[in-house]
Structure formats: structure tokens, C-alpha cells
Steps between C-alpha positions, in 0.01 A plus 500: 500500500341773287323427174727449198598802295378426150680638196382567148798534267457685170789455261698176473819623339838477668400672826155341520642151464770583755232611745305176454820304561569675830145440624527132412856442616501708818148438631613390849753784532242762395254370755762499778598858421154651464277283718272427202495258212554678169321334212416570136133491404515596133729623227469686171712537187456550127571137410352215701675197341861622508746282690646730763695237690289535815189318627189710440224235485399552863392860436194645333564677170365835390558628148409852614720653772214730602287193576789359700524823698132479593495133613360437847773248579783751441627718787808645327516580131856457365538702180796386289363591158684829445416815308379834624145456363286226350427175685746568781344831600143373457569193714672693777212746513252210514693338785501820703129555433439144624687570823808295425862578569728530197860391453660612174833516320368761258713812523344666196149470644607656830714772340210616285195425719642450850325793667151409378547132583637583846204723576256230385674226701517701821134599467417129489725412794733288287862546396713477189841346552763529229846403624558308176437808287829667596844335486379138491608311808641800686263593787531876441127580545498330840819682591346838426152446645602301809872476585571868428162639609672710769725674247458804286626367169744739335586312182406185310744382238555185304554280199154356435515341155710186481505495119655846477757414766586178317546694174720766657703233682555306177615816325731576791654154544518382139546818301182447299297771332149589609356359175681167547379456855145609409492230230629241746226590752236470228624153409511391867147631565614746764313797349132582534282458190535879475874544570461869581334398828845370603765706317288814499478502880122468516487171695746631756317834507177325602687352796655831602160672487366244749800524734499880505129503592569279800821676600359854490128459566391616157252374246648272237578721203692335219481821295704684764808295412777599261578192295784428258607159383842352424472512119757779465761336725796387288789268570719814487300650787541187704872473435570865568287500816695195620827682429390767748383253768129495416238253378191587298165379638136560417435658837177603667523782753218660699553767764293776652638851522358841582429534128290182492549142386797412281444161339695379201589174330800577282847364412745629759861458595560357849835436672635158399580428866142560620249219553309616192819521296588140590155363408538244222265323261120490531499567876302790652608727783303757696665752735281660765609798710322607818564766757547249783621184330743662258553299182396140445561295188270224379630271224354197330331340204266748332304251291448132435258236616637429846587850622180664376274218620678524835397865524141411404482242775652739754201725440257210520651397835456851639134492405466155659641649822240776492731785404289763322709812442406796284604423143782756483586506868268787601128532421444578132289807588805650674739458209598838361499581126857511367654846488769437243822691537565725203875477551727203566748522783851600392726220384820432317455393138683288248492649149621321187535668163702490182670816382644591165874464540604860454676757715299673771219242509548408866531864597164582339336217691654613827380856435139383447516299823637792695242743359225260620650496850641147474843423641695220334657243730667284236531516122656227288565465132536140395715370220336499159568398147229699323466872441281527815630501856308321782486721806381416850410758766413448865355806666495615858150509651272713288133580467312308230377820337860622471592172330205537262609853416850381419382206288269730306786745429762246396377454139555874447874456555538334162734235643253220577519193279224312688223570748632500858389228743464610863452263794449592862757378755313380809651479848433141596 
């Protein structure tokens, strides 16, 4: 049998502890499946004496993750610290410089520094594996780089932040306001220390940037994404979308067109009958579309100790088997800079607004839409008890710049009582 594969694990939070548990509990299974013993040489975390509910006394301890990354008895550095810079980045760079493979769950690090790290790793003949960085336990990275390697990927789409999906589901199923559900998630500890990482779409945007790089052979470019969070989604939006057969999701979409890469993480309406529309609670879902395979749907837990640690260990097992792929599926030197599309593909849109309840208000709105080249599919005026009238419009497919023109012109009609909210309707 080959020599053991020795791990150094930096970060003993939820995922780090879960990874230790799998190594300890499944030692015989891991050996049978990889042909090598997988062991832990040393660990690192901020606090040494904390009771983490797992046996750590058999492993060396390093206070400094960079020192852990440089240890001679570590073959694979497992980075579970988090953060795009600071100790995580320094330790990963040290591991690569020392000729060690890296396994990480750090989507922010890869979204912001993935190209430079990939180039450094491939120059050293080592790899960076990061299945756990995107969609938790769902093996979407492996699907793109291995299972679908013979496909030209046409679109990547998905719900990639479980907290946002939980919030939108709670609003949908229980008629709660955004503010009420946000407070509940704070109390339950579901939100990041900086909640905008979740509700602002940034966490999910990091994941989409990584997936689009793999899918389309481009350099990771987080700045090429259009990002909008769910903060402006109201219970009225959710109820009115449901009335028309839609659900609202924080949806990531990346596709390549002749105009360049379209990549956005924004609230969208999707058909209630679609797999994405039926997705409930904190679950993640990624939809991949290829020229040969068609559409495949991957669904599962997007976070948590077990699912994310499972993804970490899947990467460790591949390294134990000797699999050393380019970091993003093709050599980093061959990844193309992102050419961002300056125009989104045409789509139908949902538009909500309040109008002053006076004669001719709807006609003025319809005129502005028509002048911008937007055809109205459906228009509804809901019952109201105030002096303002809630109005909902669903358009036929229209260009985004036409929509922007119409939205900019609507205040000039003198009939708007509130700023319009516009959400894209995505074919799912």
C-alpha cells in the first residue's frame, strides 16, 4: 500500500470538526476507496482549549496556519478558515510554495484571487480542490470538470444561498414580511456576521463567479457579475408572483453569448412548477445545461457540518487517488479574461408600482411602456383601501435597456406614488 496521505487542517469550526469526524469515523472506508490511509498530522485554530466535541489530542497543534501549511509531515493543506485575505490567503500561498496540495471551502478567496492561486499551484505541480466552496455537499465542481467535460456548457443557473432561499420560502409559506423573517434568521444564527454577504447576494455571487469560470473557460472575475440582493422583495411581490404561477428566488445565471459573458445574481421569478420553483427551505440547487447532455439538475444541502465536510473529503480522496487536474478544469494560463456582455439577453419582466388613484393613470404607464418598445403581457390592479392603487405588470420579452428607459421615464408621468420594482422572469 502507498504511504499515508497526511492532512493539516486549518480552521476547526463547523466544517473543520466535521472533516476530522469523517477521517476518524470512516478510516477503513477511505482506505478501501483510495488505496491509501488518510491521516491527520496537525491542526490549527484560534483557540486551543475549546471543547469541540471531537478528539484532537493525537494531532500536533499549530497556532499559526502558515506554519501548519509549511510542515514537513503535511501532504495536503485543508483550509477551512475563511475570508478572502488575511491568514487564509497567506496560508494557502505558503502551502503552494511548499509544494503541497490544497483543499478549501473558501469561495471568497477563490472568487477574488483564484487566477493567481491557480497559476501558482500549477507552476508547482500541485492542485487546489474546492468542491466545498460551492453549494455545500452538491458535487457541482466535479460534475463540470469531469462528468460534463465533453460538453460545451450553455448555461449555469441555480439557487446557491440557503439562507436567502429559507427567507423567501418562509415569506411565501407563512405570509411573513421580509423584516420579520430577517429578524428570525438573526436570532437563529443563520446570517453571516455581515448579513449583506447573504441577503445582498455577495456569498452566492462568489459561488457563481467560480462556476462560470469553470463552465466557460474564463478567469475568475467577481467584478464581472451583476449583483442585487433580496432586500427589496416584499411579501406583496411574493403573493402577487404566486398568483401568476411564479416563485421568487435569488437566482444566479451565467451564460455566454456572442456579446460576451452574462453573469448575474439577482432576485428573479421562476415558474412555480419548475425544479427551482419547487425548491424549499435552505436547500441549494444548481442547473447545468450542455450541448450534448441537455439539462441536469443537482439538488442538496448547501451548508452544514456533514454536507460541507463530505465535499472536503471528496476532494481529499481524489488527491489520494492521484488525480491532479488543472484548478479550473483547463490550465490557468489558457483561461481567457472575461469579456462581459454589455447587454443582458431579452427577458420578460415583472414590474410592481403604486399609482395615484386617478383617471388615466394606467394609460400613461402603458404609453411610456409602448414608447420604450415594451409590450405588456398582463396588467393587474389589485384592490386597495388607500388613495394609491397597487399595479402589477408582466411584460413580453424585452431588452434590458428598453426596460431601463421605461423605468426612467415613469416618474415623469406624474402618476407614480412609489418607486417601481422590476424583477426579471427567468425561463427555468
